[in-house]
N, C-alpha and C positions, 0 to 999 in steps of 0.2 A: 566417606564423610559427607555430612549434610552441608551444602553451600548456604551460608547464612548471609542474607541481604540486610538483616537488622539484628540487634542483640537478641539472644535467647531470653525469653521472659520467665523470671523466677520470683515474681512478687505476688503470688496467688493468694496470700493472706490479705493483701490490700484490695485486690479486685481480680476478677477472672474474665477472660474473653467470653462472649456469648457463643454457646454451642450452636453450630449451624442448623441443627435440627430444631433447636428452640426458636431461632430467628425465623425459620420457615413456618413454624406453627403460629408465630405472632403476626406475620405479614398481612394476612387478610383483615385483621382487626384495625389496621391503620387506614384501609381504603374501602374494601368491600363491605365489611361488617362494622360500620363506624358509629352506630347509634349509641345513645346514652342509655345505660342499663336502668336508669331511673324512669325513663320514658316508656312505660309499659303499655301505652295505648296504641302503639303501632308496631309493625313487624321489625323495623330496624332496632328499636329499643329492646324488644323481646329477644331478638337474636343475640344481642350483646349480653343481656341478662342471662340467657342460657349458657353462654360461654363462661360467665363469672361463676354461675352455680356449679358447672362441671369442674372448674378449676378449684373452687373451694372444697368440693367433695373429694377431689383427688388429693389435695394437701391434707385434709382432715384424716383421711384413711392412712396415709403414709405416717403421720405423726401420732396415730393412736387415739384420736379424739373420739369422744362418745357421740357428739353431734357436729354436723358440718358447720353450723353457725358459730361454733367456738373459734373459728378463724376469722380475724378481723384484718382487712388489708390496710396497709399504711404505705408511706413513701420509703420505708427502709427500717433497719434495726435501730437506728438512732431515734427515729420518731417513736417506734414501738417501745423502746426503753423509757423515753420521756413519758409516754402515755401510761405505761405500767407503774412507774415510780410516783409520778405526780398524781395520777388518777387514784391510786391506792391511798396515798397520804391524805388527799383532800376528802376522800370518802370516809376514811376510818379514823381521822385524827381525834375525833371525840372519844375514841377508845384508848388512844395512846399516840405518842409522837416519836417512838424509837424505831430506827431502821438499822439492820445489820447487813454489812456487805464486806468486801475484801479490799486490800490495798492494791490489787492488780487488775481491777476491773477496767473495761474500756472507758475512754473519756466521756462517752455519752451517758454512762452510769455515774461516774465520779463527779462530773460537773453538774449533773442534775441533782445529785444528793447534796452537793455544796449549795446549789440554789435553794433546795428545800429547807436548809437551815434558816433562810430568811423568812420562811413561813412557820418557823418554830420547831422544826424537826431536830431530833438528837440523833447523830450518826455515829455508829461504831464501825470502823474499818479494821477487820481482822488481819493479822500478819499471816504470811505463808512460810512454809519451810524452804530450804535451799533448792528444792525442786519445783517450787511454785504451787504446792498443794496446801489447801487450808485444812485445818484439823476439825473434824466433826465435833470433837469435845469442846473446842474453842467456840464453835457456833452455839452449842448447848449452853455453855457457861456465860455467854454474852447476853442471853435472853433475860429480859426484865419483865415486870408486869405491865410495862408500857410498850413492849415490842409488838409492832403490827405487821412488819414486813422483813423478810430475808431475801437478799438479791445476790446470787452467785453465778458467775459465768460458767458455761459448760466446759469450754476449752479456751485457753488463752491465745490471743491473736499474735503475740510476740514469741513466746517460748513453746506453745503447743500443748502445755500441760492440761490434762483432763481432770476435772474435779470429781469428788465422790458425790455426785448429784443425788442419787437415790437415797443415800444415807442422810444427807442434809435435808432432803425433802421429808424424810421420816421424822426428823427432829421438828421441823416446822409443823407437820401434820399433828404430831403428838401434843404440840403446844398451842394448837389453833391459831397458827400464824401463817399468813399468806407467803408463798414461796414463788419468787420470780427468778427466771433463768434467762440470761442472754446467751442464746445458742447460735449466734450468727456464724461462728467458725465451725460448728459441729453438724448442723442440720444437713442431711444428705450424705455426709461422710460417715457419721455414726448412726447406729440403730437406736432411734429415739422413739419411745412410747411415753407420752406425757403422763398418762395415768399410772403406768407401772413405775415411773420415776418420781411420782408424788409431786409433780410440777403443777402449779396453779396458773402461772402466767409465763409465756415463753416468747422471746423476740427472735426474729430471723429475717434474712435479707436475700434478695435475688442475685445480686452481683457477686456474692461470694461462692455461688454454686453454678456458675456458667449460665446465669440468667441475666436479664437486663438490670441496669441501674435504675434507681428511682421507684423501686417496688419492694415491699417487704410485708411482714405480717406479725400479728400478735395473737397467740393462743390465749383465750380467756376461759378457764374451766367453768362449766355450767352444771356439774354433777358432783355431789358429795365432796366438797361443798360447792354451792353456787358462789362464784367470786364476783364481787361488785366493785366497780371503779367508776370514778367520775370522768367524763370526757374533758379534754383540754382544748379541743377545737370545736367551734360551733357553726352551724349553718343548716344544711338541708337534711340533717339527721340520717345520712347514709350509714351503713354498717351498724345497724341497730342503735344508732345514736352515739356510738363510741367514737366515730371518726367521720365527721362531715366532709363533703367534697366529692366532686364527680369522680367516679371510679376509673382508674387507669386500666382499661380493658386489655390492651395489648400487653402491658406489663404483668397483669394478673395471669393471663394465659401463659406468658413466658415463664413466670415464676413456677407455676404448677408443672409445666413441661420439664423445666430444668431440675426441679426436685424429683420428679418421677424418674428421669433418666439417671441422675446421679445416684439415687437410692438403688436402682436396679443394678448399676454397674459398680457400686462402691466396694464390694467384696474384692473384686479383681484389682481395682484401682489401688485400694489400701494395701493389698499384698505386694503389688509391684512397687509402690512408692515407699513402703517400709523397707523393702530390700534395697532400693536405690538410695534412700536416706542413710541407711547403715553403711552402704558401700562408700558414699561420699565421705562420711565422717571417718570411717576406718582408714581410707587411703590418705586423707589429710593428716590424721594423727600418726600414721605410720611414718610419714615424711617429716611432720612437725609435731612431736609428741606433746608439746606444751599447749596445743589447741584443746579447748574445753567445750564440751557439749552442755548447753544450758537447758533446763527443763527436766521433767521426769523422764528417765530412760525407758520406761515401760508404758506408763499411762500418759500417752501423748498422741497428737494427730500424726498420722503416718507421713504426711507430706511436709511436715515442719522440720527445719534444721535451723537451730540458733546456736552459733558458735562464737566463742571469744578467741581471738588470735593475738596473743601477747606480742607487742612490738610492731604491730601493723594497724595503723589507723583505718577505721572502716571507711571513712570518706576518701582516703587515698586509694584504697582498694577499689571502691566504686568508680572513682575517676579513672583508674588504670584500666578497668574492664568495661567502661561505659559503652564501647562499641561492640562488645561481645556478650556481656551478661547484664541483665537488669535485675537487681535485687535491692534489698533495703538495709539501712544501717540499724544498729541497736539503739538508736536515739530518736526522739521525736523532734521534728524541726518546725519552727514557726518563721514568719517573715522577719521577726525581730532578733531572735537568738536561738541557739541550739541548746536544748535542755536534755539532761540525762534521762533515760527511760525510767519511769516510775516502777515498771515491772522488774527491770533488772536490778534496780536499787532494792526492791523488796526481797529479792532472792539473795542479796548479800554482795552484789558486785559493787566495786568502788568506781569512781568516775573514769579513771584510766581504763579499767576493764570495759566499761560500758561503751566508751568511744573506740574500742577495739573489737566490737561485736557486730556481727552481721546476721541477718535473717534471710533464709531462702525458703520459698514456698513452691514446691514442685507442682506441676500441672498434672491433670489426669491423663494427658496425651503424651507425656514425655516418654521417649523410647531410649534404647541402649545407646544409640548414636549420640543423642543429645546428652545423655549421662556422661559419655566420654568427653564431650565438649566442656561440660561443667567442670569435671575433675581436672582436665588438662589445663584449662585457663586459670582455675584457682591455684593449682600447684605452681604454675609459672609466675603468676602475679605475686603470690605470697613470698616466693623465693626472691623475687626482684625487690620487694619492699622490706624484707626482713633485714 
């Protein structure tokens, strides 16, 4: 058995630890190669610029971009989502003011869409089925002559459900509508080719893929069609004018390295984590048959487990296991009050079910000994609290 000095971390949908290989790649850019990549008149600046170009090229190749400049660096997926949604609306509102999305998007999409109502936007949030999948027909039927943007996440951060992105992209393309995808939970884990998937704009983040916090990106299509958006930050016109501000060179280098490593290793990681996820659920349901797996049983992220445990409050379970396992509840917390998860509400769970739901996000490095620790502790704690 592994001797644990601290709880086993199982909240990898929230954030991931930086891979040591990524950190090693980043370190020189904090001290030795510290120049500003916009300062191209001296060696220090050019050295930093070279690193940025190499990182941009690496990311663009992995994601199937036609041109490396289609990758714009941001501070993370939240900023990328804001830039995509607000940027498209302000650029194209003369053509229409209607945006289609879903009820289970990340808060950085839903709150931004709510904000855009103040600028005159009309928002349609489509329902999902009990597995968390949106209907392609519902997307098609929601389109009006004023629709300028469709925004659907690739994979859900709570229940792990993967959406029919290619088919939704085809609907958008056939109707000359811009298609944005928040892929923060999927990049690196899933095989993503933005052109094959008919994606026009795609958001992603470093800290979800064993890279650093504070760095992310936005793919902006520049070929058939050229996608045009307005910037929402102004300053030195970095990133082709889409995102002003001094580039975070260590973060950019780390993002590219993290994406490269995870993409190279994802096949083996996904195979292992799919087996481990199934094992955890099967063992728990064998002992407690009333436990329910949430999300699509097939079209889901391999490292996601979202389960409802009737009769066991998620907060009580987290408290019981706080020194052994770190995972999250199926509800979103604020400093003022605890609110039921909008995602779990959308798939039909009532408030009692929601507050008896937990989310586990397995790491890429989890082994069989850690798997045994997870199962043993969950079984004991659930039995104690039932």
